[in-house]
C-alpha positions as CSV (number, residue, x, y, z in Angstrom):
1,M,-65.2,39.9,-35.0
2,A,-63.1,38.7,-32.1
3,I,-62.4,34.8,-32.6
4,L,-62.1,32.9,-29.1
5,T,-59.0,30.8,-28.7
6,N,-59.8,27.0,-28.0
7,E,-58.5,27.9,-24.3
8,E,-60.6,30.8,-24.3
9,E,-63.6,29.1,-25.1
10,L,-62.9,26.2,-23.0
11,Y,-63.2,28.9,-19.9
12,W,-66.5,29.7,-21.2
13,L,-67.7,26.1,-21.4
14,A,-66.8,25.2,-18.0
15,L,-67.8,28.5,-16.7
16,R,-71.1,27.4,-18.0
17,L,-70.9,23.8,-17.0
18,V,-70.3,24.4,-13.3
19,P,-72.9,22.3,-11.2
20,G,-75.0,25.1,-9.7
21,L,-73.8,28.3,-10.6
22,G,-76.9,29.3,-12.9
23,T,-77.1,32.4,-14.7
24,R,-77.6,34.8,-12.1
25,R,-74.7,34.2,-10.6
26,S,-72.4,33.8,-13.7
27,G,-73.5,37.0,-14.1
28,S,-72.5,38.6,-11.3
29,L,-69.2,36.8,-11.2
30,L,-68.3,37.8,-14.9
31,E,-69.4,41.4,-13.6
32,R,-67.0,41.4,-10.7
33,F,-64.1,39.4,-12.4
34,K,-64.8,40.5,-16.1
35,T,-63.8,36.9,-18.0
36,P,-63.7,33.5,-17.4
37,Q,-60.0,32.8,-16.2
38,A,-60.5,35.0,-13.8
39,I,-62.8,33.9,-11.9
40,F,-61.2,30.1,-12.0
41,R,-57.7,31.6,-11.0
42,A,-59.3,33.5,-8.1
43,S,-59.5,31.2,-4.4
44,A,-62.5,29.9,-2.6
45,S,-62.1,32.9,-0.5
46,E,-62.2,35.4,-3.2
47,L,-64.9,33.8,-4.3
48,E,-67.3,33.6,-1.5
49,A,-66.7,37.5,-0.9
50,A,-68.5,38.1,-4.3
51,G,-70.6,36.0,-3.2
52,L,-71.1,32.1,-3.6
53,G,-71.5,29.6,-1.2
54,G,-68.7,27.7,0.5
55,A,-69.5,24.6,-1.4
56,L,-70.2,26.3,-4.6
57,A,-67.1,28.3,-4.3
58,R,-64.9,25.7,-3.6
59,S,-66.1,23.4,-6.7
60,V,-65.5,27.0,-9.1
61,A,-61.8,26.9,-7.3
62,S,-61.3,23.2,-8.1
63,G,-61.8,23.6,-11.8
64,C,-64.2,20.5,-11.7
65,S,-65.7,21.7,-14.9
66,F,-62.9,21.6,-17.1
67,E,-63.4,18.2,-18.3
68,D,-66.9,18.3,-19.3
69,A,-65.5,22.1,-21.1
70,A,-63.5,19.5,-23.2
71,T,-65.7,17.1,-24.6
72,Q,-68.8,19.8,-24.7
73,Q,-66.2,21.5,-26.9
74,Q,-65.5,18.9,-28.9
75,L,-69.3,17.8,-29.5
76,L,-70.2,21.7,-30.5
77,K,-66.7,20.9,-33.2
78,D,-68.1,17.9,-34.8
79,A,-71.4,19.3,-35.5
80,G,-70.5,22.3,-36.9
81,G,-71.4,24.6,-34.1
82,Q,-70.6,28.0,-32.2
83,L,-70.0,29.5,-28.8
84,I,-71.3,32.8,-28.3
85,T,-70.3,34.5,-25.3
86,M,-71.3,37.5,-23.8
87,G,-67.9,39.0,-25.2
88,D,-68.3,38.3,-28.5
89,P,-69.9,41.4,-30.7
90,R,-72.0,38.8,-32.3
91,Y,-73.9,39.1,-28.9
92,P,-78.0,40.2,-29.4
93,D,-77.9,43.6,-27.5
94,P,-81.2,43.5,-26.3
95,L,-80.7,39.7,-25.2
96,R,-78.0,41.1,-23.1
97,R,-79.7,43.7,-21.3
98,I,-82.6,41.2,-19.9
99,Y,-82.1,40.2,-16.3
100,D,-81.1,37.1,-16.7
101,P,-78.7,36.7,-20.3
102,P,-77.4,33.9,-20.7
103,P,-73.2,33.8,-20.4
104,V,-73.0,32.1,-23.4
105,L,-75.3,30.7,-26.7
106,F,-74.6,27.3,-28.5
107,A,-75.3,28.2,-32.1
108,R,-75.9,26.2,-35.3
109,G,-75.9,28.2,-38.7
110,R,-75.9,31.8,-39.3
111,A,-74.5,33.2,-35.9
112,D,-74.9,36.8,-37.7
113,L,-78.7,36.4,-37.2
114,L,-78.5,37.2,-33.7
115,T,-77.6,40.9,-34.2
116,S,-80.9,40.8,-36.5
117,L,-84.2,42.8,-36.0
118,C,-86.2,39.9,-34.3
119,I,-90.0,39.1,-34.2
120,G,-90.9,36.0,-31.8
121,V,-94.4,34.1,-32.9
122,V,-95.0,31.8,-30.9
123,G,-98.9,30.1,-29.7
124,T,-99.5,26.3,-28.8
125,R,-98.5,23.2,-30.2
126,H,-102.4,22.4,-30.6
127,P,-103.9,24.8,-33.2
128,T,-106.8,25.3,-35.0
129,P,-106.7,25.9,-38.6
130,Y,-107.1,29.3,-37.9
131,G,-104.3,29.4,-35.9
132,I,-101.9,27.7,-38.8
133,A,-103.4,30.1,-40.8
134,A,-102.9,33.3,-39.5
135,A,-99.5,32.0,-38.0
136,E,-98.3,31.5,-41.4
137,R,-100.1,34.4,-43.3
138,L,-98.6,36.7,-40.3
139,S,-94.7,35.2,-40.5
140,G,-94.5,35.3,-43.9
141,D,-95.4,38.9,-44.3
142,L,-93.4,39.5,-41.6
143,A,-90.2,37.8,-42.7
144,R,-91.2,39.5,-46.5
145,A,-91.3,43.0,-44.5
146,G,-87.8,42.0,-43.5
147,L,-88.1,40.9,-39.7
148,T,-86.4,37.5,-38.5
149,I,-88.7,34.9,-37.1
150,T,-87.6,33.8,-33.7
151,S,-89.7,31.1,-32.3
152,G,-88.8,27.8,-30.5
153,M,-89.6,25.1,-33.2
154,A,-92.2,23.3,-31.3
155,R,-94.8,21.5,-33.0
156,G,-97.9,24.4,-34.0
157,I,-97.8,27.4,-33.9
158,D,-93.9,26.9,-33.6
159,T,-93.4,25.0,-36.7
160,A,-95.8,26.9,-38.9
161,S,-93.9,29.7,-38.1
162,H,-90.4,28.6,-39.0
163,K,-92.1,26.9,-42.7
164,A,-93.7,30.4,-43.5
165,C,-90.9,32.1,-43.0
166,L,-88.2,30.2,-45.1
167,A,-91.1,29.4,-47.9
168,A,-91.2,33.6,-48.0
169,G,-87.5,33.2,-48.6
170,G,-87.4,35.1,-44.7
171,L,-84.3,34.8,-42.1
172,T,-85.7,32.7,-39.0
173,I,-84.1,31.7,-35.4
174,A,-85.4,28.2,-33.5
175,V,-84.4,28.5,-29.8
176,L,-84.8,25.2,-28.4
177,G,-85.0,23.9,-25.2
178,C,-82.5,21.1,-25.6
179,G,-78.9,20.8,-27.2
180,V,-78.2,22.8,-30.4
181,D,-77.6,19.0,-31.7
182,V,-80.5,17.1,-30.4
183,V,-83.8,17.4,-32.8
184,Y,-87.1,18.4,-30.4
185,P,-89.6,16.9,-31.8
186,S,-88.1,14.8,-34.2
187,E,-91.0,14.9,-36.4
188,N,-89.3,18.4,-37.2
189,R,-85.5,16.9,-38.2
190,K,-86.3,17.8,-41.7
191,L,-87.1,21.3,-40.6
192,A,-83.9,21.7,-38.0
193,A,-82.0,21.1,-40.8
194,E,-82.9,23.6,-43.5
195,I,-83.0,26.0,-40.4
196,A,-79.2,25.5,-39.6
197,A,-78.5,25.9,-43.0
198,K,-80.8,29.1,-43.9
199,G,-80.7,30.1,-40.4
200,L,-80.0,29.7,-36.9
201,I,-80.6,27.5,-34.3
202,V,-79.5,28.5,-30.4
203,S,-79.6,26.9,-27.5
204,E,-78.2,28.1,-23.8
205,F,-78.5,24.4,-22.9
206,P,-75.1,22.2,-23.6
207,M,-74.6,19.8,-26.4
208,G,-76.6,16.7,-26.1
209,A,-78.9,18.2,-23.5
210,T,-82.5,16.2,-23.5
211,A,-85.7,18.5,-23.5
212,F,-86.7,18.2,-20.5
213,P,-90.1,19.6,-19.8
214,Q,-88.4,22.4,-16.9
215,N,-86.4,23.8,-19.9
216,F,-89.1,25.3,-22.4
217,P,-90.2,28.0,-19.4
218,I,-86.3,28.8,-19.5
219,R,-85.8,29.2,-23.2
220,N,-88.8,30.9,-23.8
221,R,-86.9,34.5,-21.8
222,I,-84.7,34.3,-24.6
223,I,-87.3,33.8,-27.5
224,S,-88.6,37.1,-26.4
225,G,-85.3,38.7,-25.5
226,L,-83.9,38.2,-28.5
227,S,-86.8,40.1,-29.9
228,C,-88.3,43.8,-30.5
229,G,-91.6,42.2,-30.1
230,L,-94.1,39.3,-29.2
231,L,-96.3,38.1,-31.5
232,V,-98.7,35.6,-30.0
233,V,-100.8,33.2,-32.1
234,E,-102.9,30.7,-29.9
235,G,-102.6,29.6,-26.4
236,A,-104.5,28.5,-23.7
237,Q,-105.0,30.8,-20.3
238,Y,-102.2,29.7,-18.5
239,S,-99.9,27.8,-21.4
240,G,-96.8,28.5,-22.3
241,S,-96.8,31.2,-25.0
242,S,-98.5,33.1,-22.1
243,I,-95.6,32.6,-19.7
244,T,-93.7,34.3,-23.1
245,A,-95.9,37.1,-23.6
246,R,-95.4,37.8,-19.6
247,L,-91.4,37.6,-19.5
248,A,-91.6,39.8,-22.9
249,M,-93.6,42.3,-21.0
250,E,-91.2,42.0,-18.5
251,Q,-88.5,42.6,-20.7
252,G,-89.8,45.6,-22.0
253,R,-91.3,44.4,-25.1
254,E,-94.2,44.9,-27.3
255,V,-96.8,42.1,-27.2
256,F,-99.3,41.1,-29.8
257,A,-101.9,38.8,-30.5
258,V,-104.2,37.5,-32.8
259,P,-107.9,37.6,-31.8
260,G,-109.6,34.1,-31.8
261,N,-112.6,32.8,-31.7
262,I,-114.4,33.1,-27.8
263,T,-115.5,29.8,-27.7
264,S,-112.4,28.2,-28.8
265,K,-109.9,27.7,-25.4
266,M,-107.3,27.8,-28.0
267,S,-108.4,32.0,-28.2
268,W,-108.4,32.4,-24.7
269,G,-104.3,33.3,-24.0
270,P,-104.8,35.9,-27.2
271,N,-107.5,37.4,-26.2
272,L,-106.9,38.2,-22.1
273,L,-103.7,39.2,-23.6
274,I,-105.7,41.8,-25.6
275,K,-107.7,42.7,-23.1
276,Q,-104.6,43.6,-21.3
277,G,-102.9,46.0,-23.3
278,A,-101.6,43.7,-26.1
279,K,-102.0,45.1,-29.7
280,L,-104.3,43.3,-31.6
281,V,-102.9,41.7,-35.1
282,Q,-104.8,41.4,-38.1
283,D,-102.5,41.6,-40.4
284,W,-98.8,42.3,-40.5
285,N,-98.4,46.4,-40.7
286,D,-100.1,45.9,-37.4
287,V,-96.9,44.4,-35.7
288,V,-95.2,47.2,-38.0
289,V,-96.5,50.4,-36.9
290,E,-96.5,49.4,-33.4
291,L,-92.8,48.4,-33.5
292,P,-90.3,51.1,-31.6
293,Q,-89.2,53.6,-33.2
294,P,-85.7,52.5,-34.3
295,A,-86.8,49.3,-34.8
296,Q,-88.6,50.9,-37.5
297,R,-86.1,53.4,-38.6
298,R,-83.7,50.4,-39.2
299,L,-86.6,48.3,-40.9
300,I,-86.9,51.0,-43.5
301,D,-83.1,51.3,-44.0
302,E,-82.6,48.0,-44.4
303,G,-85.1,47.5,-46.6
304,R,-84.0,50.8,-49.1
305,E,-80.8,49.0,-48.8
306,R,-82.2,45.5,-50.2
307,I,-84.3,46.9,-53.0
308,M,-81.0,49.2,-54.0
309,N,-78.6,46.4,-53.8
310,Q,-80.7,43.5,-55.0
311,G,-82.9,45.5,-57.2
312,L,-85.8,43.9,-55.7
313,A,-89.2,45.4,-57.0
314,G,-92.3,45.7,-54.1
315,G,-92.5,44.9,-50.5
316,P,-94.7,42.1,-48.2
317,E,-97.6,44.1,-49.9
318,S,-97.1,42.9,-52.6
319,S,-98.5,39.2,-51.9
320,A,-99.8,40.0,-48.1
321,N,-102.7,42.1,-49.4
322,K,-104.1,39.9,-52.3
323,P,-105.6,36.2,-52.7
324,A,-103.0,33.7,-52.5
325,S,-103.6,32.3,-56.3
326,E,-102.5,36.3,-57.0
327,A,-100.0,36.1,-55.4
328,S,-98.4,32.8,-56.8
329,G,-99.6,34.1,-59.9
330,N,-102.0,30.6,-60.6
331,E,-105.5,30.9,-61.2
332,P,-107.3,28.1,-60.5
333,Q,-109.5,26.7,-63.7
334,G,-112.6,25.1,-64.1
335,L,-116.0,25.1,-62.6
336,A,-115.4,23.0,-59.5
337,A,-112.2,24.5,-58.4
338,R,-113.7,28.2,-58.2
339,K,-116.7,26.2,-56.2
340,L,-114.9,24.7,-53.6
341,L,-112.6,28.3,-53.1
342,E,-116.8,29.7,-52.7
343,R,-117.5,27.2,-50.0
344,L,-113.8,26.4,-48.1
345,K,-113.1,28.1,-45.2
346,V,-109.7,29.6,-43.6
347,D,-111.1,28.8,-39.8
348,S,-112.6,25.5,-40.0
349,A,-112.2,22.2,-42.2
350,T,-114.5,20.8,-44.6
351,H,-115.1,17.1,-45.4
352,L,-114.7,15.6,-48.6
353,D,-118.2,13.9,-47.9
354,T,-119.6,16.8,-47.0
355,L,-118.5,18.8,-50.1
356,V,-119.4,16.2,-52.4
357,E,-123.4,16.3,-51.2
358,T,-123.4,20.1,-51.3
359,L,-121.8,20.8,-54.5
360,E,-123.9,21.3,-57.2
361,D,-123.7,20.4,-60.9
362,V,-120.0,19.0,-59.7
363,T,-119.1,15.1,-60.3
364,P,-117.1,13.6,-56.8
365,S,-114.4,12.9,-59.2
366,E,-114.4,16.5,-60.3
367,I,-113.8,17.7,-57.0
368,I,-111.4,15.0,-55.9
369,A,-109.2,16.4,-59.2
370,A,-110.0,20.0,-57.6
371,L,-108.7,19.5,-54.6
372,F,-106.0,18.2,-56.2
373,E,-105.1,20.8,-58.1
374,L,-106.2,23.6,-55.4
375,E,-103.1,21.7,-53.3
376,I,-100.9,22.3,-56.0
377,L,-101.6,25.8,-55.8
378,G,-101.2,26.5,-52.5
379,L,-104.7,27.4,-52.2
380,V,-106.0,24.3,-50.2
381,R,-104.9,22.1,-47.3
382,Q,-105.6,18.7,-46.5
383,Q,-105.6,17.4,-43.1
384,P,-106.3,14.1,-41.3
385,G,-109.5,12.1,-42.7
386,R,-110.1,13.7,-45.9
387,N,-110.9,17.5,-44.2
388,F,-110.3,20.3,-46.3
389,V,-109.5,24.1,-45.2
390,K,-108.4,27.2,-47.5
391,V,-105.1,28.7,-46.9
392,W,-105.4,32.4,-46.0
């Protein structure tokens, strides 16, 4: 692996921080001059000949961004991060081939995951219980199948996908619309720390960058660009996840969608994608069988290697096709628990009062005790307002 010297890293950072230069112009300059050092050594007239406007060419030639670059370099070091440049062998080839690849990526965690086989999972920030259940089930199963789950660590579907992947012992990448040292949303501080320790946090935005709304459509192209396919769980017709799906199609990626209730606005996005040709997904295998042949072969080879080297038994089917109680090795005990599992639904929440009123031969105290047991076993989840859903 080629390690950047401090001076080389400084030049890459300075290129990223030139005001008004942008990703496409940076890429064009790198194609022509090959290295950031050569770009900054060029005269203003040479830079104009390469396609830059006069003011921008003079800005680059002046080296005005080097002071900010030195600050960024120190911030990156203090955060325990690293810079992945387009000249780094860890820079992912799928991302390099998109229309406007970022010249540098700021990273915290396992940078080697950038070259792993990734699947993007995106969706709404305001999911239904059904959406959460689908994201958790599919992300966990795909992680167990050997895919790295890539998402944006936003509220809702993104967060559910990252958490399910980590719970399954899988690998995950969070692509941020802010600096890798900024936690957004703030309630995901614990999740961000876990991803940085076990997976990877990555961004094209510099250290300390605020999560401005306009950043998120920009970062979405990286989620899809890193991935061999994109799975949309829930989202409105003109949502961020729909934008990501369009970007994925433009990048030549497979697009998958989980069908939803036609009366729910959160289903409009994925249902429309299915009408437009996205692959309908009911379980993890629907994704795997539609991946490009090279991705499927790599998945099989890596799975075989894991089994040989680590002595692992079984695959995602060992738990994916069983009820949660069987997968966890725990069976709920008692009549109340069994009746609750029969009554509760995956796709809609049931209030505690409704359960008390409708369950016969079971006292309220027995229902509360059984709900607590089922929560501990991971078979039931409590939502705000004393509402409960069954875990898929």
